[in-house]
N, CA, C and O atoms as CSV, one atom per row, in Angstrom:
chain,resi,resn,atom,element,x,y,z
A,1,GLN,N,N,0.915,-1.147,-0.049
A,1,GLN,CA,C,0.005,-0.035,0.013
A,1,GLN,C,C,0.872,1.155,0.005
A,1,GLN,O,O,2.098,1.072,0.070
A,2,VAL,N,N,0.184,2.328,-0.080
A,2,VAL,CA,C,0.918,3.542,-0.126
A,2,VAL,C,C,0.223,4.437,0.883
A,2,VAL,O,O,-0.994,4.512,1.051
A,3,GLN,N,N,1.264,5.175,1.597
A,3,GLN,CA,C,0.734,6.246,2.713
A,3,GLN,C,C,1.245,7.743,2.138
A,3,GLN,O,O,2.395,8.018,1.795
A,4,VAL,N,N,0.221,8.522,2.128
A,4,VAL,CA,C,0.596,9.876,1.671
A,4,VAL,C,C,0.208,10.819,2.819
A,4,VAL,O,O,-0.959,10.891,3.203
A,5,VAL,N,N,1.189,11.533,3.356
A,5,VAL,CA,C,1.176,12.304,4.713
A,5,VAL,C,C,1.552,13.737,4.461
A,5,VAL,O,O,2.680,14.087,4.115
A,6,GLU,N,N,0.469,14.591,4.668
A,6,GLU,CA,C,0.761,16.044,4.553
A,6,GLU,C,C,1.141,16.721,5.798
A,6,GLU,O,O,0.876,16.153,6.858
A,7,SER,N,N,1.640,17.691,5.808
A,7,SER,CA,C,1.969,18.600,7.092
A,7,SER,C,C,2.292,20.062,6.584
A,7,SER,O,O,2.607,20.346,5.428
A,8,GLY,N,N,2.160,20.941,7.641
A,8,GLY,CA,C,2.617,22.300,7.437
A,8,GLY,C,C,1.333,23.398,7.266
A,8,GLY,O,O,1.489,24.617,7.183
A,9,GLY,N,N,0.194,22.779,7.238
A,9,GLY,CA,C,-1.065,23.790,7.283
A,9,GLY,C,C,-1.135,24.568,8.631
A,9,GLY,O,O,-0.415,24.288,9.589
A,10,GLY,N,N,-2.016,25.518,8.629
A,10,GLY,CA,C,-2.218,26.311,9.772
A,10,GLY,C,C,-2.823,27.712,9.428
A,10,GLY,O,O,-3.223,27.955,8.289
A,11,LEU,N,N,-2.875,28.540,10.344
A,11,LEU,CA,C,-3.674,29.832,10.187
A,11,LEU,C,C,-2.502,30.824,9.932
A,11,LEU,O,O,-1.463,30.661,10.571
A,12,VAL,N,N,-2.605,31.816,9.060
A,12,VAL,CA,C,-1.605,32.751,8.730
A,12,VAL,C,C,-2.469,34.057,8.091
A,12,VAL,O,O,-3.471,34.007,7.378
A,13,GLN,N,N,-1.865,35.040,8.505
A,13,GLN,CA,C,-2.476,36.367,8.101
A,13,GLN,C,C,-2.367,36.670,6.614
A,13,GLN,O,O,-1.617,35.954,5.950
A,14,PRO,N,N,-3.016,37.628,6.038
A,14,PRO,CA,C,-2.938,37.815,4.717
A,14,PRO,C,C,-1.466,38.459,4.489
A,14,PRO,O,O,-0.871,39.200,5.271
A,15,GLY,N,N,-1.012,37.979,3.180
A,15,GLY,CA,C,0.418,38.390,3.083
A,15,GLY,C,C,1.436,37.611,3.532
A,15,GLY,O,O,2.590,37.732,3.122
A,16,GLY,N,N,1.032,36.684,4.486
A,16,GLY,CA,C,1.987,35.734,5.073
A,16,GLY,C,C,2.446,34.556,4.179
A,16,GLY,O,O,2.001,34.391,3.043
A,17,SER,N,N,3.353,33.755,4.752
A,17,SER,CA,C,3.694,32.631,4.050
A,17,SER,C,C,3.682,31.253,4.786
A,17,SER,O,O,3.906,31.185,5.994
A,18,LEU,N,N,3.427,30.215,4.057
A,18,LEU,CA,C,3.445,28.777,4.725
A,18,LEU,C,C,4.067,27.855,3.638
A,18,LEU,O,O,4.057,28.043,2.422
A,19,ARG,N,N,4.630,26.779,4.359
A,19,ARG,CA,C,5.232,25.659,3.471
A,19,ARG,C,C,4.640,24.355,3.898
A,19,ARG,O,O,4.688,23.907,5.044
A,20,LEU,N,N,4.064,23.778,2.838
A,20,LEU,CA,C,3.227,22.463,2.947
A,20,LEU,C,C,4.413,21.386,2.551
A,20,LEU,O,O,5.329,21.692,1.788
A,21,SER,N,N,4.283,20.086,3.165
A,21,SER,CA,C,5.084,18.950,2.874
A,21,SER,C,C,4.315,17.890,2.655
A,21,SER,O,O,3.225,17.819,3.223
A,22,CYS,N,N,4.740,16.913,1.816
A,22,CYS,CA,C,3.975,15.692,1.566
A,22,CYS,C,C,4.985,14.579,1.262
A,22,CYS,O,O,5.817,14.612,0.356
A,23,ALA,N,N,4.795,13.579,2.153
A,23,ALA,CA,C,5.723,12.545,1.880
A,23,ALA,C,C,4.980,11.153,1.675
A,23,ALA,O,O,4.102,10.737,2.431
A,24,ALA,N,N,5.422,10.533,0.620
A,24,ALA,CA,C,4.881,9.273,0.162
A,24,ALA,C,C,5.667,8.114,0.456
A,24,ALA,O,O,6.853,8.150,0.128
A,25,SER,N,N,5.193,7.041,1.045
A,25,SER,CA,C,5.885,5.943,1.387
A,25,SER,C,C,5.044,4.675,1.106
A,25,SER,O,O,3.822,4.697,0.962
A,26,GLY,N,N,5.856,3.512,1.040
A,26,GLY,CA,C,5.233,2.008,0.900
A,26,GLY,C,C,5.829,1.476,-0.224
A,26,GLY,O,O,6.923,1.836,-0.661
A,27,SER,N,N,4.974,0.447,-0.793
A,27,SER,CA,C,5.574,-0.289,-1.868
A,27,SER,C,C,5.650,0.325,-3.351
A,27,SER,O,O,5.236,-0.257,-4.354
A,28,ILE,N,N,6.249,1.603,-3.325
A,28,ILE,CA,C,6.257,2.301,-4.514
A,28,ILE,C,C,7.398,1.974,-5.380
A,28,ILE,O,O,8.552,1.986,-4.951
A,29,LEU,N,N,7.062,1.651,-6.716
A,29,LEU,CA,C,8.062,1.205,-7.634
A,29,LEU,C,C,8.450,2.750,-8.184
A,29,LEU,O,O,9.611,3.117,-8.001
A,30,ASN,N,N,7.686,3.493,-8.726
A,30,ASN,CA,C,8.089,4.687,-9.484
A,30,ASN,C,C,6.962,5.737,-9.254
A,30,ASN,O,O,5.789,5.385,-9.135
A,31,ILE,N,N,7.320,6.919,-9.199
A,31,ILE,CA,C,6.363,8.082,-9.157
A,31,ILE,C,C,6.418,8.931,-10.381
A,31,ILE,O,O,7.460,9.452,-10.778
A,32,ASN,N,N,5.227,9.056,-10.982
A,32,ASN,CA,C,5.231,9.697,-12.390
A,32,ASN,C,C,4.999,11.120,-12.071
A,32,ASN,O,O,5.564,11.928,-12.808
A,33,LYS,N,N,4.200,11.618,-11.013
A,33,LYS,CA,C,3.914,12.938,-10.879
A,33,LYS,C,C,3.365,13.185,-9.389
A,33,LYS,O,O,2.653,12.319,-8.882
A,34,MET,N,N,3.669,14.293,-8.717
A,34,MET,CA,C,3.224,14.702,-7.364
A,34,MET,C,C,2.520,16.057,-7.494
A,34,MET,O,O,2.995,16.915,-8.238
A,35,GLY,N,N,1.403,16.274,-6.792
A,35,GLY,CA,C,0.892,17.497,-6.896
A,35,GLY,C,C,0.102,17.847,-5.751
A,35,GLY,O,O,-0.085,17.032,-4.848
A,36,TRP,N,N,-0.447,19.183,-5.727
A,36,TRP,CA,C,-1.240,19.649,-4.528
A,36,TRP,C,C,-2.494,20.226,-5.193
A,36,TRP,O,O,-2.475,20.976,-6.168
A,37,TYR,N,N,-3.606,19.782,-4.543
A,37,TYR,CA,C,-4.933,20.260,-4.923
A,37,TYR,C,C,-5.521,20.909,-3.622
A,37,TYR,O,O,-5.018,20.790,-2.505
A,38,ARG,N,N,-6.652,21.608,-3.926
A,38,ARG,CA,C,-7.219,22.403,-2.810
A,38,ARG,C,C,-8.981,22.140,-2.926
A,38,ARG,O,O,-9.577,21.824,-3.956
A,39,GLN,N,N,-9.479,22.329,-1.811
A,39,GLN,CA,C,-10.836,22.462,-1.806
A,39,GLN,C,C,-11.448,23.270,-0.864
A,39,GLN,O,O,-11.304,22.965,0.321
A,40,ALA,N,N,-12.145,24.303,-1.181
A,40,ALA,CA,C,-12.673,25.247,-0.353
A,40,ALA,C,C,-14.135,24.899,-0.052
A,40,ALA,O,O,-14.694,24.221,-0.913
A,41,PRO,N,N,-14.882,25.267,1.077
A,41,PRO,CA,C,-16.176,24.863,1.345
A,41,PRO,C,C,-17.089,25.175,0.070
A,41,PRO,O,O,-17.086,26.249,-0.532
A,42,GLY,N,N,-17.863,24.070,-0.238
A,42,GLY,CA,C,-19.035,24.526,-1.285
A,42,GLY,C,C,-18.225,24.424,-2.715
A,42,GLY,O,O,-18.912,24.506,-3.734
A,43,GLN,N,N,-16.977,24.272,-2.832
A,43,GLN,CA,C,-16.352,24.207,-4.170
A,43,GLN,C,C,-15.671,22.933,-4.460
A,43,GLN,O,O,-15.331,22.131,-3.590
A,44,GLN,N,N,-15.480,22.780,-5.797
A,44,GLN,CA,C,-14.893,21.465,-6.182
A,44,GLN,C,C,-13.314,21.597,-5.995
A,44,GLN,O,O,-12.706,22.667,-6.020
A,45,ARG,N,N,-12.825,20.505,-5.828
A,45,ARG,CA,C,-11.488,20.294,-5.693
A,45,ARG,C,C,-10.673,20.748,-6.909
A,45,ARG,O,O,-10.997,20.391,-8.041
A,46,GLU,N,N,-9.657,21.504,-6.685
A,46,GLU,CA,C,-8.973,22.137,-7.799
A,46,GLU,C,C,-7.424,21.911,-7.984
A,46,GLU,O,O,-6.814,21.821,-6.919
A,47,LEU,N,N,-6.731,21.810,-9.044
A,47,LEU,CA,C,-5.410,21.640,-8.935
A,47,LEU,C,C,-4.821,22.949,-8.647
A,47,LEU,O,O,-5.192,23.974,-9.219
A,48,VAL,N,N,-3.792,22.906,-7.652
A,48,VAL,CA,C,-3.012,24.147,-7.330
A,48,VAL,C,C,-1.620,23.916,-8.078
A,48,VAL,O,O,-1.156,24.911,-8.635
A,49,ALA,N,N,-1.009,22.906,-8.148
A,49,ALA,CA,C,0.353,22.992,-8.639
A,49,ALA,C,C,0.729,21.396,-8.713
A,49,ALA,O,O,0.342,20.615,-7.844
A,50,ASP,N,N,1.452,21.028,-9.738
A,50,ASP,CA,C,2.027,19.788,-9.845
A,50,ASP,C,C,3.485,19.565,-10.333
A,50,ASP,O,O,3.990,20.525,-10.916
A,51,ILE,N,N,4.180,18.530,-10.195
A,51,ILE,CA,C,5.383,18.480,-10.634
A,51,ILE,C,C,5.736,17.167,-11.202
A,51,ILE,O,O,5.403,16.224,-10.484
A,52,SER,N,N,6.350,16.849,-12.354
A,52,SER,CA,C,6.535,15.661,-12.946
A,52,SER,C,C,7.661,14.829,-12.542
A,52,SER,O,O,8.437,15.460,-11.824
A,53,SER,N,N,7.989,13.697,-12.747
A,53,SER,CA,C,9.222,13.093,-12.457
A,53,SER,C,C,10.394,13.639,-13.061
A,53,SER,O,O,11.470,13.500,-12.480
A,54,GLY,N,N,10.319,14.327,-14.302
A,54,GLY,CA,C,11.302,15.207,-14.878
A,54,GLY,C,C,11.447,16.489,-14.355
A,54,GLY,O,O,12.502,17.039,-14.671
A,55,GLY,N,N,10.608,17.187,-13.569
A,55,GLY,CA,C,10.898,18.328,-12.841
A,55,GLY,C,C,9.875,19.276,-13.568
A,55,GLY,O,O,9.954,20.434,-13.157
A,56,SER,N,N,8.940,19.069,-14.541
A,56,SER,CA,C,8.216,20.141,-15.073
A,56,SER,C,C,7.163,20.352,-14.123
A,56,SER,O,O,6.660,19.484,-13.410
A,57,THR,N,N,6.822,21.750,-14.173
A,57,THR,CA,C,5.757,22.034,-13.077
A,57,THR,C,C,4.515,22.785,-13.965
A,57,THR,O,O,4.640,23.304,-15.074
A,58,ALA,N,N,3.483,22.702,-13.280
A,58,ALA,CA,C,2.286,23.333,-13.697
A,58,ALA,C,C,1.529,24.050,-12.627
A,58,ALA,O,O,1.483,23.483,-11.535
A,59,TYR,N,N,0.909,25.240,-12.761
A,59,TYR,CA,C,0.297,26.102,-11.771
A,59,TYR,C,C,-0.981,26.492,-12.097
A,59,TYR,O,O,-1.251,26.758,-13.269
A,60,ALA,N,N,-1.908,26.571,-11.116
A,60,ALA,CA,C,-3.213,27.290,-11.321
A,60,ALA,C,C,-2.743,28.704,-11.628
A,60,ALA,O,O,-1.719,29.236,-11.198
A,61,ASN,N,N,-3.728,29.268,-12.504
A,61,ASN,CA,C,-3.301,30.816,-12.771
A,61,ASN,C,C,-3.369,31.613,-11.438
A,61,ASN,O,O,-2.548,32.501,-11.208
A,62,SER,N,N,-4.382,31.278,-10.538
A,62,SER,CA,C,-4.596,32.114,-9.293
A,62,SER,C,C,-3.414,32.100,-8.451
A,62,SER,O,O,-3.215,33.025,-7.664
A,63,VAL,N,N,-2.608,31.113,-8.557
A,63,VAL,CA,C,-1.231,31.100,-7.566
A,63,VAL,C,C,0.127,31.435,-8.339
A,63,VAL,O,O,1.171,31.615,-7.713
A,64,LYS,N,N,0.064,31.503,-9.603
A,64,LYS,CA,C,1.270,31.775,-10.270
A,64,LYS,C,C,2.069,33.032,-9.790
A,64,LYS,O,O,1.498,34.122,-9.754
A,65,GLY,N,N,3.214,32.915,-9.468
A,65,GLY,CA,C,4.145,33.924,-9.161
A,65,GLY,C,C,4.122,34.068,-7.364
A,65,GLY,O,O,4.822,34.844,-6.715
A,66,ARG,N,N,3.286,33.257,-6.909
A,66,ARG,CA,C,3.154,33.378,-5.400
A,66,ARG,C,C,3.525,31.961,-4.762
A,66,ARG,O,O,4.121,31.910,-3.686
A,67,PHE,N,N,3.171,30.869,-5.430
A,67,PHE,CA,C,3.289,29.547,-4.967
A,67,PHE,C,C,4.543,28.901,-5.648
A,67,PHE,O,O,4.744,29.221,-6.819
A,68,THR,N,N,5.334,28.102,-5.097
A,68,THR,CA,C,6.398,27.419,-5.727
A,68,THR,C,C,6.421,25.709,-5.281
A,68,THR,O,O,6.564,25.366,-4.107
A,69,ILE,N,N,6.281,24.864,-6.252
A,69,ILE,CA,C,6.323,23.490,-5.924
A,69,ILE,C,C,7.631,22.965,-6.320
A,69,ILE,O,O,8.189,23.248,-7.379
A,70,SER,N,N,8.165,22.059,-5.269
A,70,SER,CA,C,9.512,21.447,-5.521
A,70,SER,C,C,9.388,20.153,-4.950
A,70,SER,O,O,8.400,19.911,-4.256
A,71,LYS,N,N,10.346,19.203,-5.169
A,71,LYS,CA,C,10.360,17.828,-4.713
A,71,LYS,C,C,11.692,17.493,-4.205
A,71,LYS,O,O,12.644,18.246,-4.407
A,72,ASP,N,N,11.813,16.286,-3.491
A,72,ASP,CA,C,12.932,15.655,-3.129
A,72,ASP,C,C,12.753,14.175,-3.613
A,72,ASP,O,O,12.086,13.424,-2.902
A,73,ASN,N,N,13.282,13.725,-4.729
A,73,ASN,CA,C,13.243,12.415,-5.157
A,73,ASN,C,C,13.496,11.488,-4.336
A,73,ASN,O,O,12.717,10.553,-4.145
A,74,ALA,N,N,14.667,11.629,-3.715
A,74,ALA,CA,C,15.223,10.575,-2.697
A,74,ALA,C,C,14.207,10.357,-1.491
A,74,ALA,O,O,14.101,9.270,-0.924
A,75,LYS,N,N,13.545,11.369,-1.184
A,75,LYS,CA,C,12.575,11.227,-0.028
A,75,LYS,C,C,11.205,11.086,-0.353
A,75,LYS,O,O,10.336,11.066,0.518
A,76,ASN,N,N,10.929,10.970,-1.759
A,76,ASN,CA,C,9.437,10.919,-2.214
A,76,ASN,C,C,8.776,11.885,-1.553
A,76,ASN,O,O,7.703,11.594,-1.024
A,77,THR,N,N,9.278,13.165,-1.467
A,77,THR,CA,C,8.484,14.293,-0.990
A,77,THR,C,C,8.372,15.424,-1.865
A,77,THR,O,O,9.285,15.772,-2.613
A,78,VAL,N,N,7.128,16.071,-1.768
A,78,VAL,CA,C,6.949,17.346,-2.595
A,78,VAL,C,C,6.539,18.292,-1.547
A,78,VAL,O,O,5.897,18.021,-0.532
A,79,TYR,N,N,6.995,19.448,-1.922
A,79,TYR,CA,C,6.778,20.724,-1.033
A,79,TYR,C,C,5.972,21.840,-1.835
A,79,TYR,O,O,6.074,21.900,-3.061
A,80,LEU,N,N,5.190,22.697,-1.138
A,80,LEU,CA,C,4.577,23.825,-1.673
A,80,LEU,C,C,4.855,24.910,-0.872
A,80,LEU,O,O,4.409,24.983,0.273
A,81,GLU,N,N,5.654,25.888,-1.442
A,81,GLU,CA,C,6.029,27.130,-0.744
A,81,GLU,C,C,4.873,28.038,-1.060
A,81,GLU,O,O,4.647,28.221,-2.257
A,82,MET,N,N,4.139,28.609,-0.215
A,82,MET,CA,C,3.106,29.658,-0.395
A,82,MET,C,C,3.421,30.997,0.074
A,82,MET,O,O,3.581,31.167,1.282
A,83,ASN,N,N,3.531,31.986,-0.755
A,83,ASN,CA,C,3.875,33.329,-0.344
A,83,ASN,C,C,2.623,34.284,-0.734
A,83,ASN,O,O,1.740,33.907,-1.505
A,84,SER,N,N,2.640,35.521,-0.138
A,84,SER,CA,C,1.544,36.388,-0.454
A,84,SER,C,C,0.342,35.952,-0.257
A,84,SER,O,O,-0.543,36.354,-1.012
A,85,LEU,N,N,0.037,35.060,0.767
A,85,LEU,CA,C,-1.298,34.496,0.752
A,85,LEU,C,C,-2.424,35.397,0.892
A,85,LEU,O,O,-2.412,36.480,1.477
A,86,LYS,N,N,-3.526,34.775,0.221
A,86,LYS,CA,C,-4.832,35.754,0.305
A,86,LYS,C,C,-5.965,34.907,1.103
A,86,LYS,O,O,-5.933,33.696,1.320
A,87,PRO,N,N,-6.910,35.772,1.464
A,87,PRO,CA,C,-8.048,34.812,2.172
A,87,PRO,C,C,-8.635,33.968,1.106
A,87,PRO,O,O,-9.205,32.970,1.547
A,88,GLU,N,N,-8.646,34.103,-0.152
A,88,GLU,CA,C,-9.213,33.154,-1.070
A,88,GLU,C,C,-8.268,31.894,-1.194
A,88,GLU,O,O,-8.748,30.959,-1.836
A,89,ASP,N,N,-7.210,31.752,-0.764
A,89,ASP,CA,C,-6.412,30.432,-0.708
A,89,ASP,C,C,-6.832,29.650,0.398
A,89,ASP,O,O,-6.446,28.484,0.474
A,90,THR,N,N,-7.708,30.227,1.425
A,90,THR,CA,C,-8.258,29.249,2.403
A,90,THR,C,C,-8.992,28.108,1.793
A,90,THR,O,O,-9.901,28.200,0.968
A,91,ALA,N,N,-8.493,27.033,2.294
A,91,ALA,CA,C,-8.932,25.501,1.747
A,91,ALA,C,C,-8.412,24.421,2.458
A,91,ALA,O,O,-7.537,24.603,3.304
A,92,VAL,N,N,-8.852,23.329,2.207
A,92,VAL,CA,C,-7.977,22.085,2.580
A,92,VAL,C,C,-7.156,21.702,1.428
A,92,VAL,O,O,-7.573,21.604,0.274
A,93,TYR,N,N,-5.959,21.494,1.826
A,93,TYR,CA,C,-5.083,21.216,0.633
A,93,TYR,C,C,-4.665,19.704,0.805
A,93,TYR,O,O,-4.278,19.153,1.837
A,94,TYR,N,N,-4.828,19.188,-0.398
A,94,TYR,CA,C,-4.662,17.672,-0.590
A,94,TYR,C,C,-3.427,17.333,-1.312
A,94,TYR,O,O,-3.204,17.990,-2.329
A,95,CYS,N,N,-2.553,16.394,-0.958
A,95,CYS,CA,C,-1.546,15.966,-1.911
A,95,CYS,C,C,-1.940,14.729,-2.678
A,95,CYS,O,O,-2.696,13.881,-2.204
A,96,ASN,N,N,-1.382,14.649,-3.924
A,96,ASN,CA,C,-1.832,13.679,-4.851
A,96,ASN,C,C,-0.402,13.141,-5.415
A,96,ASN,O,O,0.486,13.884,-5.834
A,97,VAL,N,N,-0.332,11.731,-5.353
A,97,VAL,CA,C,0.668,11.082,-5.864
A,97,VAL,C,C,0.397,10.107,-6.831
A,97,VAL,O,O,-0.184,9.061,-6.539
A,98,ASN,N,N,0.835,10.414,-8.135
A,98,ASN,CA,C,0.427,9.254,-9.178
A,98,ASN,C,C,1.714,8.247,-9.322
A,98,ASN,O,O,2.810,8.535,-9.803
A,99,ALA,N,N,1.335,7.116,-8.834
A,99,ALA,CA,C,2.593,6.244,-8.757
A,99,ALA,C,C,2.102,4.841,-9.224
A,99,ALA,O,O,0.898,4.583,-9.197
A,100,VAL,N,N,3.041,3.910,-9.661
A,100,VAL,CA,C,3.005,2.559,-9.767
A,100,VAL,C,C,3.557,1.727,-8.544
A,100,VAL,O,O,4.643,2.078,-8.083
A,101,LEU,N,N,2.980,0.783,-8.049
A,101,LEU,CA,C,3.508,-0.181,-7.131
A,101,LEU,C,C,4.154,-1.244,-7.564
A,101,LEU,O,O,3.974,-1.662,-8.707
A,102,VAL,N,N,5.040,-1.855,-6.661
A,102,VAL,CA,C,5.759,-3.000,-6.995
A,102,VAL,C,C,4.981,-4.149,-7.656
A,102,VAL,O,O,5.457,-4.911,-8.498
A,103,TRP,N,N,3.756,-4.183,-7.185
A,103,TRP,CA,C,2.956,-5.354,-7.730
A,103,TRP,C,C,1.913,-4.968,-8.641
A,103,TRP,O,O,1.166,-5.871,-9.017
A,104,ASN,N,N,1.704,-3.726,-9.096
A,104,ASN,CA,C,0.791,-3.301,-10.138
A,104,ASN,C,C,1.601,-2.987,-11.392
A,104,ASN,O,O,2.819,-2.808,-11.429
A,105,ASP,N,N,0.675,-2.944,-12.501
A,105,ASP,CA,C,1.200,-2.678,-13.917
A,105,ASP,C,C,0.685,-1.267,-14.476
A,105,ASP,O,O,0.764,-0.943,-15.661
A,106,SER,N,N,0.186,-0.531,-13.527
A,106,SER,CA,C,-0.381,0.643,-14.078
A,106,SER,C,C,-0.368,1.780,-12.916
A,106,SER,O,O,-0.480,1.522,-11.717
A,107,TYR,N,N,-0.214,3.062,-13.460
A,107,TYR,CA,C,-0.154,4.064,-12.447
A,107,TYR,C,C,-1.613,4.613,-11.896
A,107,TYR,O,O,-2.602,4.809,-12.603
A,108,ARG,N,N,-1.533,4.780,-10.709
A,108,ARG,CA,C,-2.707,5.202,-10.029
A,108,ARG,C,C,-2.536,6.460,-9.224
A,108,ARG,O,O,-1.416,6.942,-9.050
A,109,ASN,N,N,-3.588,6.981,-8.749
A,109,ASN,CA,C,-3.688,8.195,-7.966
A,109,ASN,C,C,-3.868,7.952,-6.403
A,109,ASN,O,O,-4.881,7.429,-5.939
A,110,TYR,N,N,-2.871,8.349,-5.693
A,110,TYR,CA,C,-3.095,8.137,-4.084
A,110,TYR,C,C,-3.302,9.655,-3.398
A,110,TYR,O,O,-2.722,10.670,-3.783
A,111,TRP,N,N,-4.086,9.588,-2.498
A,111,TRP,CA,C,-4.398,10.999,-1.809
A,111,TRP,C,C,-4.061,10.925,-0.439
A,111,TRP,O,O,-4.138,9.848,0.151
A,112,GLY,N,N,-3.656,12.075,0.191
A,112,GLY,CA,C,-3.399,12.421,1.539
A,112,GLY,C,C,-4.768,12.746,2.182
A,112,GLY,O,O,-5.794,12.941,1.529
A,113,GLN,N,N,-4.683,12.782,3.448
A,113,GLN,CA,C,-5.865,13.222,4.236
A,113,GLN,C,C,-6.271,14.613,4.153
A,113,GLN,O,O,-7.395,14.962,4.511
A,114,GLY,N,N,-5.414,15.417,3.700
A,114,GLY,CA,C,-5.545,17.016,3.557
A,114,GLY,C,C,-5.033,17.615,4.777
A,114,GLY,O,O,-4.998,17.033,5.860
A,115,THR,N,N,-4.616,18.869,4.547
A,115,THR,CA,C,-4.286,19.738,5.682
A,115,THR,C,C,-5.046,21.195,5.451
A,115,THR,O,O,-5.208,21.645,4.317
A,116,GLN,N,N,-5.465,21.840,6.567
A,116,GLN,CA,C,-6.232,22.995,6.544
A,116,GLN,C,C,-5.281,24.162,6.388
A,116,GLN,O,O,-4.374,24.338,7.201
A,117,VAL,N,N,-5.466,24.911,5.421
A,117,VAL,CA,C,-4.872,26.316,5.541
A,117,VAL,C,C,-5.942,27.320,5.536
A,117,VAL,O,O,-6.885,27.302,4.745
A,118,THR,N,N,-5.746,28.241,6.502
A,118,THR,CA,C,-6.540,29.384,6.728
A,118,THR,C,C,-5.988,30.766,6.637
A,118,THR,O,O,-5.136,31.063,7.474
A,119,VAL,N,N,-6.316,31.602,5.805
A,119,VAL,CA,C,-5.845,32.784,5.710
A,119,VAL,C,C,-6.739,33.849,6.211
A,119,VAL,O,O,-7.769,34.163,5.615
A,120,SER,N,N,-6.343,34.402,7.308
A,120,SER,CA,C,-7.335,35.354,7.949
A,120,SER,C,C,-6.663,36.357,8.874
A,120,SER,O,O,-5.607,36.044,9.423
A,121,SER,N,N,-7.227,37.563,9.077
A,121,SER,CA,C,-6.542,38.475,9.924
A,121,SER,C,C,-7.320,38.400,11.266
A,121,SER,O,O,-6.966,39.088,12.224
């Protein structure tokens, strides 16, 4: 199985910064992509940013220039550096890992339990 564990959420004032971390562990053979999604109350889950095994990144327009995604391949860990936070960034942030396990022959998506980010004065 795969365990996906996020950390780093919390309460921050507008304009502040937070760093989220997500570590994947278990019977992982290879990771294709890791990413961050978020879901605000009453809204659909949306992609925030992701990063491929080759290092290519993609960002939602709403976070470009403010958020930076990075990874540590040796640790199967992905980070999300969030700067200039706005109240509209408030949401539960979920980590997604697209990986193939040692006994599987196809890539599947695995999700963390989510971490709350609240931006408020």
